[in-house]
N, C-alpha and C positions, 0 to 999 in steps of 0.2 A: 279769774283764771284757775283752772284745775291745778291741784297740788302736784300732780305728776309733771306738768310742764314747769312749775316753779322749781322743783327739785332737779329736773333735767337741766334747766338753765344754770342752776347753782353748780352743778357738777362740771359744767363747761367753763366756769370761771377759773382763772389762774390763781393758785395759792402757792406759797413757798414750797410746801412738801409735794405739790402736784405739778411742778413745772415740767418734769420729764414727760408726764402723761399729756400735758397741755401742748408740749412741743410736738409730740407725735400727732395730736389732733390737728395742729396747725399744718403739719406736713401733709396729712390726709386731705385737709381742705384745699391746700395748694395743688395737690395732685389732681383732685377733682376739677379745680379751676383750669389747670393746664389742659386736661383732657377735653373738657367741654369747649374751651377756646379753640383747640385744634380742630375739633369736630365741626364747629360752626363755620370756621374759615374755609375748611376743605369743602364742605357742602355748598357754601356760597360760590366758591371758585368752580367746582364741578358743574353747578347749575348754570354759571355763566358760560362755560365752555360748551355745554350742551345746547343752550339757546343760541349761542353764536354759530355753532355748527349747523343747527336747524335753519337759521336764517340764511346762511350761505347756500344750503341745499335748496331752499325754497326760492332763491334768486334765479335758479336754473330749472326748477321743476314746479309745476302748478300744484295747488291743493288737491285737485282731482283731474285726472287725465282720461279722456275717452279716445280710444284708438279703433279705427275701422279695420275689420278683418280684410276687406277688399276695398282699396281706395276708390274704386269706381261705384261701389254699391251705395245707393241712397243719396240723399242730398244733405251734406253737412250744414248748409245754410239753414234749411228748414228745421233740422234737428237742433241747431244752435238756438233758433228762435223759441222752440218749445222748452229747451232747458233753461233759457233766461227767465221763463215764467215760473220756475219752481221756487218755493220758499227757501231762503238761505243762499241762493246763487246771486252773486253780485257782478260777475264778469265771465264772458265766454269768448274765446278767440281761437280761430283755426291755426293749425301749425302743420309743417311738413318736415320730415327728417329722413336721413339715409346715411349709410356709410359711404365715404368718398376717399379718394386719394388726393393729396395736395402736393403740388410741385412748385418749387421756387426756381427762379432763373437768374443767370448772371447778367450783368449789364449788356453783354453781347447777345442775349436772348437764348443762351444755351441752358438746358435744364441743369440745376445744381443739386438740390436735395429733394427727397421724396419722403412723405410721412402719411400715415393713415390718420383719418379724422372722421368726425361726425358732423355733417352739415345740418343746420337747423334753420328753417325759414320762419321768420317772425312776422306776425301781423303788427305792423307799426302803429296801428290805431289802438292797440292794447296798451293803454297808458300805464297800468299797474305793472305789467311784466317789463315794460321799457324802464320804468323807475327802478325796479329790483335789479335789473341787469346793469343799469347806469351806476348803481352804488358800488359795483365791483370793478369799474373801469379805472385803469391807471392812466390811459391816454385815449383821447377821442370822445365821441358822443354818439348816442344811439341814433340821433337825427341824421348822421352821415349815411345810414343804410337806405335812406329814402331817396337819395340823389345819385346821379352819376358824376364821376370826377375825371377831368381831362388828365391824361398822363402820357408821356412819351415812352414807347416801347421799341425794342429792336427785334425785327423778325426777318430772317433770311438776309441779314446784314443791311436791312433797310430800316431806317428810323421813321416812325410815324406817330401821330398823336391820335389817341383813341379815348372814348369816354367809357369808363369802367364803373360798374356798381361797387358800392362799398362792402367790406366784410370786417367783422370784428372777431379776432381769434385770441386764444389763450396765450399767456405769456410764455409758458413752456413750449408750446407748439411753435411760436415765433422764433424762439431760441433754437429749436431743432431744425427749422427751415432756414435759419439765418436771415430773417426778414425783420423789418420794422415798419411803423406807419409811413405810408407814402410809397411803399414798394408793392408791385403787383404780384399775385400768385395765380396759379392755374389749378382749378378744381376739376377733377375727373370723376365721372360716375363709373365705378368698377364693373357694374353690370353690362356696360357697353363695350367691354374689352374682349369679348368672345371672338372665336375664329370667324373671320369674314364680316364682323360688325364694324360699324363706323363709330369711333370713340366719341362720346359725348363729353365735352369739356367747355369750360368757360373761365375767362379771366376775371378776377376781382382785385380791387385795390384795397390793401390793408389800411383801414382808417381808424382802427382802435385796438387796444389790447386790454384784456381783463385779467384779473388775478383773484381767484377765489380762495387760494390756499389749499385746494384739493387737486392733487396731481391728475386724477382721473378726468377732471374737467379741463384743467389748464393745459393739458397736453393733447387734447383731441377736439374740443368744440370749436366750430366755426359758425358764426351767426351772420345771416344775410336776410334781405327782405323776402317775404313770402313769394311774391311774383317771380323773383329771380330764381329762387329754389325750385319752384314748379317748372319753370322754363328749362332748367338744367336736368331735373330729375323726372320729368314727365315720361311715363311709360316704363320707368325703372321698376322691376318687380320687387326690389328691396325698399321702395318708397313707403314710408309710414306717414299716414295722414290721420288727423283727428282734431280734437278740441281740447284746449287748455282751459280749465274751469277754476275760478276762484270763488270760494264760499265766504259767507260773512264771518264765520268763526273758524279758526284754524282747527280746533279740536273736535268740531262737528263734521269734519270732512268725511270720516268713515260712514256716518249715518246719511249724509247728503249723497255720497257715492252710491249707496243702495237705491235711493230714489231715482238718481240719474240713470242707473242701469235698468231700472224698471221702465223708464220712459224710452230709453234707447232701443231696448229689445235685442233680438238676435242679430249677429253680425258685427257687434261692437264689444270691445273689452273696456271695462271701467276699473281704474285703480286709483287709490288715494295715496297721499305722501307717506303715510305710515307703512303701507305695504311696499312701496318702492324702496324704502330705506330701512325695512324692518330689522335686518341683521345688525346694522350699524347702531340704531337706537337701542336695541336689546343689549348690545355689548356695552354701551354707555350706561344704561340703567344698571346692569350687573356690576360694572366698575364702580359706580357711585355707591351701590349697596355694600360692595366689598370694602371700600374706604371707610364707610360708616362702621362696619363691624370691626375692622382692624383697629381703628382709632378708639372705638369704644372699649377696647382692651386696656387702654390707658386709664380710663375711668374705673374699670374693673380692678386694676392694681390698686388704685386709690381706695376703692371700696374694701379691699382686704386690709388696708391700713386702718380704715374705720373699724373693722372687726377687731383688729389687734388693740386699738385704742379702747374700745368698749370692754373687751375682755379684761384689760388691765384695770379699768375703772371698777368693774364688778369685783375683781379680786381685792382692790383696795377698800371698797365700800361694803364689804361683807357684813361688818358689824352694823352699819347704818341700815342696810337692807333688812337684817334680822330684826332690828328695833322697829322698823316700819311694819314688818309683818306681825311683830308681837303686840303692837298697839292697834292692830285691826286692819292694816292695809291688805287688800286682796292680792293674790298672785298676779292677776291680770293688770293691776295698777302698777306693780313693780315692773312688770314686763313693758308697760306703756312708757315708763320713765326712760328706759334704754332705747326703745324704738324711737322716742322723741329725740333723744340725743343723736342717734344715727341719721335720722331724717333732717335734723337741724344742720348737721355737718354737710349733708348732701345738698340741701337747699342753699346754704351759704356759699359753698364752692361752686355750685351751678350758677348762682346769681352772678358771682364775680366773673366766671368764665364766659358765660353767654353774653354778659354786658360788654366785656372786653372784646369778644369776638365780633359783636355787632358794631362797636366803635371802629375796630380795625378794618373790617370789610367796608364800612361806610367811607373811611378814609381812602382805602384802595380804590373804591368806585369813584370818588371825587377827584383825587389827586394823581392817580395812576402812577404810583412811585415804583411799582414792580414792572419793569420794561421787558419786552420781548424783541428778538432780532427781527427787524422789519423785512429782511430779505427772505426769511423763512415763513413768516406768518403775515396774513393780511391785516392782523391787528397788531398794534405796537405795545399794548399793555395787557396784563392779565384781566380777562373779563370777570365781572362779579355780578351775581344776582341775589338779592336779599329777599327771602320768602319767610314769612312768619311761621309757616308749617315746619320748616327745617329747625328753627330755634325751639319750637314747642317739642318736636321729636327728640332733640338732644336733651332738653331739660327733663322731660319725662323719663327718658332712658337713664340719665345719670341719677336722678332722685330715686327712681325705682331700684337701681342697683344698690344704692346706699341703704335704702329701707330694707331690702332683702338681706343685705349683709349684716344689718343690726339684729336680725332675728335670732341668730345663734347666741350672742351674748345676752340678749333679752330672755331667752329660754333658760340659760344658765342661771341668771338672776332669779327667775321665777321658781326654779327648782331648789333654791337654797332652803334649808330647814332651820328655822330660828333656834330651836332647841340645841342642835348640834353646834351652831355658831357661838351661842351665848353660854354654853355649858361651863366653860372655864373662865368666863369674864366676871 
């Protein structure tokens, strides 16, 4: 071991006359540990919320979406067959969507509440999309959209039994309409409400409710089978038709979207999930970076304590430094002693903080002891995701700050002149 490291280790040991300095060093180490602990926990929680939000968004949106500019142009079936042959594409399913009006009725058949919504027709053979949507359901099942359901309705004071297709709606939309599973609703195409036009409407039976935790979806989306959606919206100029495409790798979607756009050609618009939610994910990324910078200030404060500790050590060890210089130690060796001290404090505090942060987040992930209100969030506990890169980033930042902070005392020690220190000794 080099003598610089031996001397640095000796200076860090507690002796009777150095207890005050050692106490400050321990406080500095504790500050670094607390800062790195907070950083690792916050980054793990932020990563968990970011992934949870992304998963919820992708339960209602495909990795890549192809939209036809004109629903009647070209054959979506032929295009779907060509896209399925592209590398990286694992699933292609048609969809239809349009803005609609939704009306609930009283038991006497009188209209009660009206709400705007967005109707989506699902291809029920698309098992992956069905599975993603099923994970958000609080009541019902996706399979209910494939069948008709007998229900008794009142129309013009006459009760009769009809078979209605199923519909799954958001929890907030159901509350706004005052309906629950087993109650019929009327869906109206707004484009058919012009002067002299015959309104296009159809009854559906609410067979399920979903809760995504995102008000934009929970207060507007209505899912029905694709044939029922086309039957209601056929000829609607607001009708949007296209293909929902799932790629093999989530983060390869932008590159795969470019290949799909090249195959589709003119008349089609191709977008991936990063474009559809770019503002939201940019805000989350900025928020995560802001938390990192703000909490890194805790480590910076601890680094200033390291500077104060090393300055006091330099002042108390002036004679010893002068003797080292007098017997032949080079200035850079003296500088290395105090750089090693600062780095040792940084490494020690970082090791304690990062280890404690990893253990705490692992316990959070396993036992979920931090609960969330179930009526406000789809999740009941704080989500946590542990990534090694986050721990490495925190460790490097903390050790780097401590090493940089040790530069000033090290330069002060390097600049000491042995003759001036030892003149009166």
